[in-house]
C-alpha positions in Angstrom: 33.9 22.2 -26.5 34.1 19.6 -23.3 34.2 22.9 -21.0 30.9 24.1 -22.6 29.0 21.1 -22.4 30.3 20.3 -18.4 28.9 24.0 -18.5 25.6 23.2 -20.0 25.3 19.6 -17.9 26.4 21.9 -14.3 23.3 23.9 -15.5 21.2 20.9 -16.2 22.3 19.4 -12.8 21.3 22.5 -11.2 17.7 23.1 -12.1 17.0 19.7 -11.9 17.7 19.9 -8.0 15.7 22.9 -8.0 12.5 21.4 -9.8 13.4 18.5 -7.2 13.5 20.6 -4.3 10.1 22.3 -5.2 8.3 19.8 -6.2 9.2 18.1 -2.6 8.5 21.5 -0.7 5.0 21.3 -2.3 4.7 17.8 -2.0 5.0 17.9 1.8 2.9 20.7 2.2 0.2 19.0 1.0 0.6 16.0 2.8 1.1 17.5 6.2 -1.5 20.0 5.6 -4.4 17.2 4.6 -3.4 14.9 7.6 -3.1 17.9 10.0 -6.5 19.2 8.9 -8.1 15.7 8.1 -7.3 13.9 11.8 -8.4 17.0 13.5 -11.4 17.5 11.5 -11.9 13.9 12.4 -11.7 13.9 15.8 -14.1 16.6 15.9 -17.0 14.7 13.8 -16.6 11.7 16.4 -16.6 13.8 19.8 -19.7 15.4 18.1 -21.3 12.3 17.1 -20.1 10.5 20.7 -18.4 8.1 18.6 -15.2 9.3 21.2 -16.2 9.9 24.7 -14.7 13.3 26.4 -11.9 12.0 28.1 -10.8 9.9 24.4 -10.9 13.1 23.2 -8.6 15.2 25.7 -6.3 11.9 26.0 -5.9 12.8 21.8 -5.4 16.4 22.1 -1.3 15.8 22.6 -0.9 14.0 19.4 -3.2 16.9 18.0 -0.9 19.2 19.0 2.3 17.7 17.6 1.1 17.4 14.8 0.2 21.1 14.6 3.8 22.1 15.7 5.3 19.8 13.1 2.6 21.3 10.7 3.9 25.4 11.4 7.4 24.2 11.7 7.0 23.2 8.1 4.9 26.6 6.9 7.5 28.1 9.2 10.7 26.8 6.6 8.9 27.1 3.6 8.3 30.8 4.2 12.3 31.2 4.8 12.8 29.5 1.4 10.5 31.7 -0.5 11.3 34.5 0.3 14.9 33.9 -1.3 13.0 33.2 -4.5 11.2 35.9 -5.0 10.7 40.2 -4.7 13.9 41.2 -4.3 16.1 39.1 -1.9 19.6 39.4 -2.2 22.8 37.7 -0.5 24.1 40.4 1.7 27.7 39.6 3.1 28.2 41.5 6.4 30.7 40.7 8.8 29.7 38.5 11.3 31.8 37.6 14.4 31.4 34.0 14.7 31.3 33.8 18.6 27.8 36.4 18.5 26.4 33.3 16.4 27.0 31.1 19.7 26.1 33.5 21.9 22.3 34.0 19.6 22.1 29.8 19.6 22.6 29.5 23.7 20.2 32.2 24.4 17.4 31.3 22.3 18.2 27.2 23.6 18.8 28.2 26.9 15.6 26.6 28.0 15.7 23.8 25.7 19.5 23.5 27.0 18.4 23.1 30.9 15.6 21.3 30.2 18.0 18.6 28.9 21.3 19.1 31.3 22.8 20.1 28.3 26.2 22.3 28.2 27.0 24.1 25.4 30.2 25.1 24.5 32.2 27.0 21.7 35.8 25.5 20.2 37.9 27.9 18.4 39.3 31.9 17.6 36.8 34.0 20.1 37.9 36.6 17.8 37.4 35.4 14.4 35.2 37.0 12.2 33.3 35.5 8.9 31.7 37.1 6.3 28.6 35.9 5.0 24.7 36.8 4.7 23.4 37.0 8.4 19.6 36.0 7.8 20.8 33.1 5.8 23.8 31.9 7.8 21.7 32.4 11.5 19.0 30.1 9.9 21.4 27.2 9.2 22.8 27.4 12.5 19.4 27.5 13.8 18.0 24.4 12.4 20.9 22.1 12.7 21.5 22.8 16.7 18.3 22.5 16.9 18.6 18.9 15.5 22.0 18.5 17.6 19.5 19.2 20.8 16.9 17.3 19.6 19.2 13.7 19.1 21.5 14.5 22.8 20.5 12.7 25.3 20.6 14.5 28.8 24.0 15.5 30.3 25.6 15.8 26.9 27.8 18.6 25.3 27.6 20.3 22.2 30.1 22.4 20.9 29.9 24.7 17.5 33.6 24.6 16.1 35.3 27.7 13.8 38.1 26.6 12.0 39.7 29.1 9.6 41.8 28.0 6.5 43.3 30.3 4.0 40.4 30.7 1.6 37.5 29.7 3.9 36.3 29.3 7.3 34.4 25.7 8.5 32.1 25.9 11.3 31.2 22.4 12.7 28.3 21.7 15.2 29.4 18.5 17.2 27.4 16.5 19.5 27.2 12.8 21.3 23.6 12.3 20.3 22.0 9.5 19.3 23.3 9.8 15.7 22.1 8.6 12.6 22.6 4.6 11.0 24.7 4.0 8.0 22.0 3.2 5.8 19.9 6.1 6.0 23.0 8.9 5.7 22.8 8.9 1.5 18.8 9.7 1.8 19.4 12.5 4.6 18.7 15.2 1.8 15.6 13.2 0.2 12.0 13.9 0.5 11.4 10.1 1.6 13.9 9.6 4.4 12.3 8.5 7.4 11.8 11.5 10.6 13.4 10.0 13.6 11.9 11.0 17.5 13.9 12.9 19.3 15.5 12.0 22.6 12.7 13.5 24.7 9.7 12.6 21.9 10.3 15.4 19.8 9.0 15.3 15.8 10.5 17.5 13.2 9.0 18.1 9.9 12.0 16.0 7.5 11.9 19.4 5.5 15.1 21.9 7.2 18.0 19.7 6.2 16.8 20.2 2.6 16.6 24.0 2.7 19.5 24.1 5.2 21.1 22.4 2.1 19.4 25.1 -0.6 21.2 27.6 2.1 24.3 26.8 1.7 24.1 26.4 -1.7 23.0 30.6 -1.8 26.4 31.0 0.1 28.6 29.2 -2.1 29.4 27.1 0.0 29.2 23.3 0.8 28.0 20.9 3.9 28.9 17.8 5.4 27.8 15.4 7.8 29.6 12.9 9.5 27.6 10.7 11.7 27.1 7.2 13.5 24.5 5.6 15.1 24.5 6.3 18.7 27.8 7.9 18.3 26.7 11.5 17.6 26.7 13.9 14.7 28.9 16.3 13.5 27.7 18.6 10.7 30.5 21.2 8.9 29.7 23.7 6.9 32.3 25.4 4.9 32.4 28.5 3.7 34.7 31.0 1.5 35.7 33.8 3.1 34.5 36.2 0.6 30.7 35.8 -1.0 30.5 37.0 -5.3 
C-alpha cells in the first residue's frame, strides 16, 4: 500500500512540475513578445510623431536589438523543447566520444572565447564514451557552456570535466566567473528568478536552465549547480551509462 501511495505521489509531482513548466513557458513567451513589440511600436510611433529625434531613435536601436536577440533566444529554446513534446520524438541513445562534445563547443564558441581571451580545456579521459541522446545532450551542454562564457571575465579559464563511475558519467562545466549569490541558488529554476547581465553586458532570457533541467529528466539524469558569488560556478550532469 505504501509503495502504491509513493508511486502515485511521484506521478502527481511529475504532473505538477510539467504543468508548472508549461505555464511558465507560456508566461515568458507572452511577456517577452509583448514587451519587445510594444517597445518597438512605441519607438516607431514616437519617430513618426517627432516625439523623439532621429538621433535619439538610432541611439535607442541597440537596446531594441538586444531585446530582439533575447526574444529570439526564447523562441529557439521553446522550439527545442516543443520538439520533445509533440510528434514522434523519441530518445535516441548513441555512443558519443566526450571529447567530440568538447571540440564542438570549442569550435562553436571560438569567436566569443577569443573576444574575452578565455581559455577552454578538457579534463578527464580523452577516450571516454557516453551513451546518450546527442541532440538533447548537445543542447544541454551548449546552454550551460554559454552561461559559463557569458559570466566569465576576460582572461579566465573554463573546463569541461568528464568523470566515469560504475553506473554513470559525470560531465561538469567549471568556470571561475561571477558566480551566483547564495540567496539566488534556490530559485535558479523558477520563473521569477532575476536575469543577470554577463561580464560584457550580455543578457539571457532566463529560460534555458529550465529547459536544461527538463531535458536532463528526459535523459534519466540529474543536474547539480554549485556556485558562490565572485568565485565561479560548477554545473554537473549525472548521466546514466545506459538509457532505458
